[in-house]
PyMOL CGO cylinders between C-alpha atoms (Angstrom):
from pymol import cmd
from pymol.cgo import CYLINDER

trace = [
    CYLINDER, -20.36, 3.70, -9.80, -21.95, 1.78, -6.95, 0.3, 1, 1, 1, 1, 1, 1,
    CYLINDER, -21.95, 1.78, -6.95, -19.77, 3.58, -4.40, 0.3, 1, 1, 1, 1, 1, 1,
    CYLINDER, -19.77, 3.58, -4.40, -20.97, 6.87, -5.86, 0.3, 1, 1, 1, 1, 1, 1,
    CYLINDER, -20.97, 6.87, -5.86, -24.61, 5.80, -5.38, 0.3, 1, 1, 1, 1, 1, 1,
    CYLINDER, -24.61, 5.80, -5.38, -23.88, 4.63, -1.82, 0.3, 1, 1, 1, 1, 1, 1,
    CYLINDER, -23.88, 4.63, -1.82, -22.35, 8.02, -1.01, 0.3, 1, 1, 1, 1, 1, 1,
    CYLINDER, -22.35, 8.02, -1.01, -25.38, 9.79, -2.50, 0.3, 1, 1, 1, 1, 1, 1,
    CYLINDER, -25.38, 9.79, -2.50, -27.77, 7.75, -0.35, 0.3, 1, 1, 1, 1, 1, 1,
    CYLINDER, -27.77, 7.75, -0.35, -25.67, 8.12, 2.79, 0.3, 1, 1, 1, 1, 1, 1,
    CYLINDER, -25.67, 8.12, 2.79, -25.57, 11.86, 2.28, 0.3, 1, 1, 1, 1, 1, 1,
    CYLINDER, -25.57, 11.86, 2.28, -29.38, 11.92, 2.10, 0.3, 1, 1, 1, 1, 1, 1,
    CYLINDER, -29.38, 11.92, 2.10, -29.72, 9.58, 5.12, 0.3, 1, 1, 1, 1, 1, 1,
    CYLINDER, -29.72, 9.58, 5.12, -27.24, 11.44, 7.34, 0.3, 1, 1, 1, 1, 1, 1,
    CYLINDER, -27.24, 11.44, 7.34, -29.76, 14.25, 7.97, 0.3, 1, 1, 1, 1, 1, 1,
    CYLINDER, -29.76, 14.25, 7.97, -32.26, 11.70, 9.35, 0.3, 1, 1, 1, 1, 1, 1,
    CYLINDER, -32.26, 11.70, 9.35, -29.94, 9.46, 11.38, 0.3, 1, 1, 1, 1, 1, 1,
    CYLINDER, -29.94, 9.46, 11.38, -29.53, 9.96, 15.11, 0.3, 1, 1, 1, 1, 1, 1,
    CYLINDER, -29.53, 9.96, 15.11, -27.43, 8.07, 17.63, 0.3, 1, 1, 1, 1, 1, 1,
    CYLINDER, -27.43, 8.07, 17.63, -28.60, 7.58, 21.17, 0.3, 1, 1, 1, 1, 1, 1,
    CYLINDER, -28.60, 7.58, 21.17, -26.59, 10.16, 23.13, 0.3, 1, 1, 1, 1, 1, 1,
    CYLINDER, -26.59, 10.16, 23.13, -25.92, 7.76, 25.99, 0.3, 1, 1, 1, 1, 1, 1,
    CYLINDER, -25.92, 7.76, 25.99, -24.81, 4.84, 23.85, 0.3, 1, 1, 1, 1, 1, 1,
    CYLINDER, -24.81, 4.84, 23.85, -21.56, 3.37, 25.05, 0.3, 1, 1, 1, 1, 1, 1,
    CYLINDER, -21.56, 3.37, 25.05, -18.77, 4.07, 22.53, 0.3, 1, 1, 1, 1, 1, 1,
    CYLINDER, -18.77, 4.07, 22.53, -21.38, 5.33, 20.07, 0.3, 1, 1, 1, 1, 1, 1,
    CYLINDER, -21.38, 5.33, 20.07, -18.73, 6.46, 17.61, 0.3, 1, 1, 1, 1, 1, 1,
    CYLINDER, -18.73, 6.46, 17.61, -17.62, 2.82, 17.24, 0.3, 1, 1, 1, 1, 1, 1,
    CYLINDER, -17.62, 2.82, 17.24, -21.09, 1.44, 16.47, 0.3, 1, 1, 1, 1, 1, 1,
    CYLINDER, -21.09, 1.44, 16.47, -20.73, 0.79, 12.75, 0.3, 1, 1, 1, 1, 1, 1,
    CYLINDER, -20.73, 0.79, 12.75, -23.92, -0.70, 11.30, 0.3, 1, 1, 1, 1, 1, 1,
    CYLINDER, -23.92, -0.70, 11.30, -24.28, -2.24, 7.86, 0.3, 1, 1, 1, 1, 1, 1,
    CYLINDER, -24.28, -2.24, 7.86, -27.74, -2.47, 6.34, 0.3, 1, 1, 1, 1, 1, 1,
    CYLINDER, -27.74, -2.47, 6.34, -28.59, -4.17, 3.08, 0.3, 1, 1, 1, 1, 1, 1,
    CYLINDER, -28.59, -4.17, 3.08, -31.13, -2.02, 1.30, 0.3, 1, 1, 1, 1, 1, 1,
    CYLINDER, -31.13, -2.02, 1.30, -33.26, -3.02, -1.66, 0.3, 1, 1, 1, 1, 1, 1,
    CYLINDER, -33.26, -3.02, -1.66, -34.87, -0.10, -3.43, 0.3, 1, 1, 1, 1, 1, 1,
    CYLINDER, -34.87, -0.10, -3.43, -37.75, 0.31, -5.85, 0.3, 1, 1, 1, 1, 1, 1,
    CYLINDER, -37.75, 0.31, -5.85, -37.26, 2.26, -9.10, 0.3, 1, 1, 1, 1, 1, 1,
    CYLINDER, -37.26, 2.26, -9.10, -38.84, 5.36, -7.50, 0.3, 1, 1, 1, 1, 1, 1,
    CYLINDER, -38.84, 5.36, -7.50, -36.15, 5.35, -4.75, 0.3, 1, 1, 1, 1, 1, 1,
    CYLINDER, -36.15, 5.35, -4.75, -38.49, 4.03, -2.05, 0.3, 1, 1, 1, 1, 1, 1,
    CYLINDER, -38.49, 4.03, -2.05, -37.34, 1.23, 0.22, 0.3, 1, 1, 1, 1, 1, 1,
    CYLINDER, -37.34, 1.23, 0.22, -38.50, -2.26, -0.62, 0.3, 1, 1, 1, 1, 1, 1,
    CYLINDER, -38.50, -2.26, -0.62, -36.46, -3.90, 2.14, 0.3, 1, 1, 1, 1, 1, 1,
    CYLINDER, -36.46, -3.90, 2.14, -33.84, -2.94, 4.71, 0.3, 1, 1, 1, 1, 1, 1,
    CYLINDER, -33.84, -2.94, 4.71, -32.09, -5.65, 6.75, 0.3, 1, 1, 1, 1, 1, 1,
    CYLINDER, -32.09, -5.65, 6.75, -29.28, -5.38, 9.29, 0.3, 1, 1, 1, 1, 1, 1,
    CYLINDER, -29.28, -5.38, 9.29, -26.35, -7.46, 8.09, 0.3, 1, 1, 1, 1, 1, 1,
    CYLINDER, -26.35, -7.46, 8.09, -25.01, -8.49, 11.54, 0.3, 1, 1, 1, 1, 1, 1,
    CYLINDER, -25.01, -8.49, 11.54, -28.08, -10.30, 12.89, 0.3, 1, 1, 1, 1, 1, 1,
    CYLINDER, -28.08, -10.30, 12.89, -26.14, -12.01, 15.68, 0.3, 1, 1, 1, 1, 1, 1,
    CYLINDER, -26.14, -12.01, 15.68, -24.88, -8.71, 17.09, 0.3, 1, 1, 1, 1, 1, 1,
    CYLINDER, -24.88, -8.71, 17.09, -28.44, -7.34, 16.88, 0.3, 1, 1, 1, 1, 1, 1,
    CYLINDER, -28.44, -7.34, 16.88, -29.50, -10.06, 19.31, 0.3, 1, 1, 1, 1, 1, 1,
    CYLINDER, -29.50, -10.06, 19.31, -26.48, -9.87, 21.62, 0.3, 1, 1, 1, 1, 1, 1,
    CYLINDER, -26.48, -9.87, 21.62, -25.70, -6.15, 21.89, 0.3, 1, 1, 1, 1, 1, 1,
    CYLINDER, -25.70, -6.15, 21.89, -28.42, -3.73, 23.00, 0.3, 1, 1, 1, 1, 1, 1,
    CYLINDER, -28.42, -3.73, 23.00, -26.38, -0.64, 22.04, 0.3, 1, 1, 1, 1, 1, 1,
    CYLINDER, -26.38, -0.64, 22.04, -25.75, -2.03, 18.55, 0.3, 1, 1, 1, 1, 1, 1,
    CYLINDER, -25.75, -2.03, 18.55, -29.43, -2.96, 18.23, 0.3, 1, 1, 1, 1, 1, 1,
    CYLINDER, -29.43, -2.96, 18.23, -30.43, 0.59, 19.14, 0.3, 1, 1, 1, 1, 1, 1,
    CYLINDER, -30.43, 0.59, 19.14, -27.98, 2.07, 16.60, 0.3, 1, 1, 1, 1, 1, 1,
    CYLINDER, -27.98, 2.07, 16.60, -29.17, -0.39, 13.93, 0.3, 1, 1, 1, 1, 1, 1,
    CYLINDER, -29.17, -0.39, 13.93, -32.84, 0.41, 14.59, 0.3, 1, 1, 1, 1, 1, 1,
    CYLINDER, -32.84, 0.41, 14.59, -32.04, 4.13, 14.39, 0.3, 1, 1, 1, 1, 1, 1,
    CYLINDER, -32.04, 4.13, 14.39, -30.27, 3.54, 11.07, 0.3, 1, 1, 1, 1, 1, 1,
    CYLINDER, -30.27, 3.54, 11.07, -33.26, 1.63, 9.69, 0.3, 1, 1, 1, 1, 1, 1,
    CYLINDER, -33.26, 1.63, 9.69, -35.62, 4.40, 10.85, 0.3, 1, 1, 1, 1, 1, 1,
    CYLINDER, -35.62, 4.40, 10.85, -33.39, 6.96, 9.10, 0.3, 1, 1, 1, 1, 1, 1,
    CYLINDER, -33.39, 6.96, 9.10, -33.56, 4.97, 5.87, 0.3, 1, 1, 1, 1, 1, 1,
    CYLINDER, -33.56, 4.97, 5.87, -37.35, 4.91, 6.08, 0.3, 1, 1, 1, 1, 1, 1,
    CYLINDER, -37.35, 4.91, 6.08, -37.61, 8.58, 7.07, 0.3, 1, 1, 1, 1, 1, 1,
    CYLINDER, -37.61, 8.58, 7.07, -35.40, 9.81, 4.23, 0.3, 1, 1, 1, 1, 1, 1,
    CYLINDER, -35.40, 9.81, 4.23, -36.94, 7.59, 1.57, 0.3, 1, 1, 1, 1, 1, 1,
    CYLINDER, -36.94, 7.59, 1.57, -37.58, 7.95, -1.30, 0.3, 1, 1, 1, 1, 1, 1,
    CYLINDER, -37.58, 7.95, -1.30, -34.00, 8.61, -2.34, 0.3, 1, 1, 1, 1, 1, 1,
    CYLINDER, -34.00, 8.61, -2.34, -33.26, 10.87, -5.27, 0.3, 1, 1, 1, 1, 1, 1,
    CYLINDER, -33.26, 10.87, -5.27, -31.14, 8.76, -7.60, 0.3, 1, 1, 1, 1, 1, 1,
    CYLINDER, -31.14, 8.76, -7.60, -30.79, 8.55, -11.39, 0.3, 1, 1, 1, 1, 1, 1,
    CYLINDER, -30.79, 8.55, -11.39, -33.32, 6.05, -12.73, 0.3, 1, 1, 1, 1, 1, 1,
    CYLINDER, -33.32, 6.05, -12.73, -31.06, 5.18, -15.65, 0.3, 1, 1, 1, 1, 1, 1,
    CYLINDER, -31.06, 5.18, -15.65, -28.63, 3.65, -13.11, 0.3, 1, 1, 1, 1, 1, 1,
    CYLINDER, -28.63, 3.65, -13.11, -31.27, 1.63, -11.23, 0.3, 1, 1, 1, 1, 1, 1,
    CYLINDER, -31.27, 1.63, -11.23, -29.36, -1.61, -11.85, 0.3, 1, 1, 1, 1, 1, 1,
    CYLINDER, -29.36, -1.61, -11.85, -26.45, -0.07, -9.89, 0.3, 1, 1, 1, 1, 1, 1,
    CYLINDER, -26.45, -0.07, -9.89, -28.41, 1.12, -6.83, 0.3, 1, 1, 1, 1, 1, 1,
    CYLINDER, -28.41, 1.12, -6.83, -31.39, -1.24, -6.52, 0.3, 1, 1, 1, 1, 1, 1,
    CYLINDER, -31.39, -1.24, -6.52, -29.54, -3.51, -4.04, 0.3, 1, 1, 1, 1, 1, 1,
    CYLINDER, -29.54, -3.51, -4.04, -26.84, -1.92, -1.87, 0.3, 1, 1, 1, 1, 1, 1,
    CYLINDER, -26.84, -1.92, -1.87, -25.22, -2.35, 1.52, 0.3, 1, 1, 1, 1, 1, 1,
    CYLINDER, -25.22, -2.35, 1.52, -25.08, 0.94, 3.39, 0.3, 1, 1, 1, 1, 1, 1,
    CYLINDER, -25.08, 0.94, 3.39, -22.50, 1.44, 6.12, 0.3, 1, 1, 1, 1, 1, 1,
    CYLINDER, -22.50, 1.44, 6.12, -23.55, 3.68, 8.99, 0.3, 1, 1, 1, 1, 1, 1,
    CYLINDER, -23.55, 3.68, 8.99, -20.30, 4.84, 10.55, 0.3, 1, 1, 1, 1, 1, 1,
    CYLINDER, -20.30, 4.84, 10.55, -20.70, 7.75, 12.99, 0.3, 1, 1, 1, 1, 1, 1,
    CYLINDER, -20.70, 7.75, 12.99, -17.06, 8.78, 12.56, 0.3, 1, 1, 1, 1, 1, 1,
    CYLINDER, -17.06, 8.78, 12.56, -17.58, 9.20, 8.82, 0.3, 1, 1, 1, 1, 1, 1,
    CYLINDER, -17.58, 9.20, 8.82, -21.12, 10.59, 8.87, 0.3, 1, 1, 1, 1, 1, 1,
    CYLINDER, -21.12, 10.59, 8.87, -20.76, 12.99, 11.79, 0.3, 1, 1, 1, 1, 1, 1,
    CYLINDER, -20.76, 12.99, 11.79, -17.00, 13.51, 11.91, 0.3, 1, 1, 1, 1, 1, 1,
    CYLINDER, -17.00, 13.51, 11.91, -16.71, 12.33, 15.54, 0.3, 1, 1, 1, 1, 1, 1,
]
cmd.load_cgo(trace, "trace")
């Protein structure tokens, strides 16, 4: 059930997410973001999971910031309220190969 909700959110986010065209090996920049949502589907919190890589890798940081912006831009998410306990706290995986078919 949670995987189904993650797919639903990622589908909504994919239209808002952009990679920097010049990013080195952009298709390999997989970013995980823990997202906490309010009952109306708006974002309460969004945190990059790999904090160390955020500090050390400028390309990863750029991809992660773009992913966070996409989450904000596409919020609120349209999800079934009756399943709020399933989707209120999720980790989203931004994988360009999966989202854009690169």
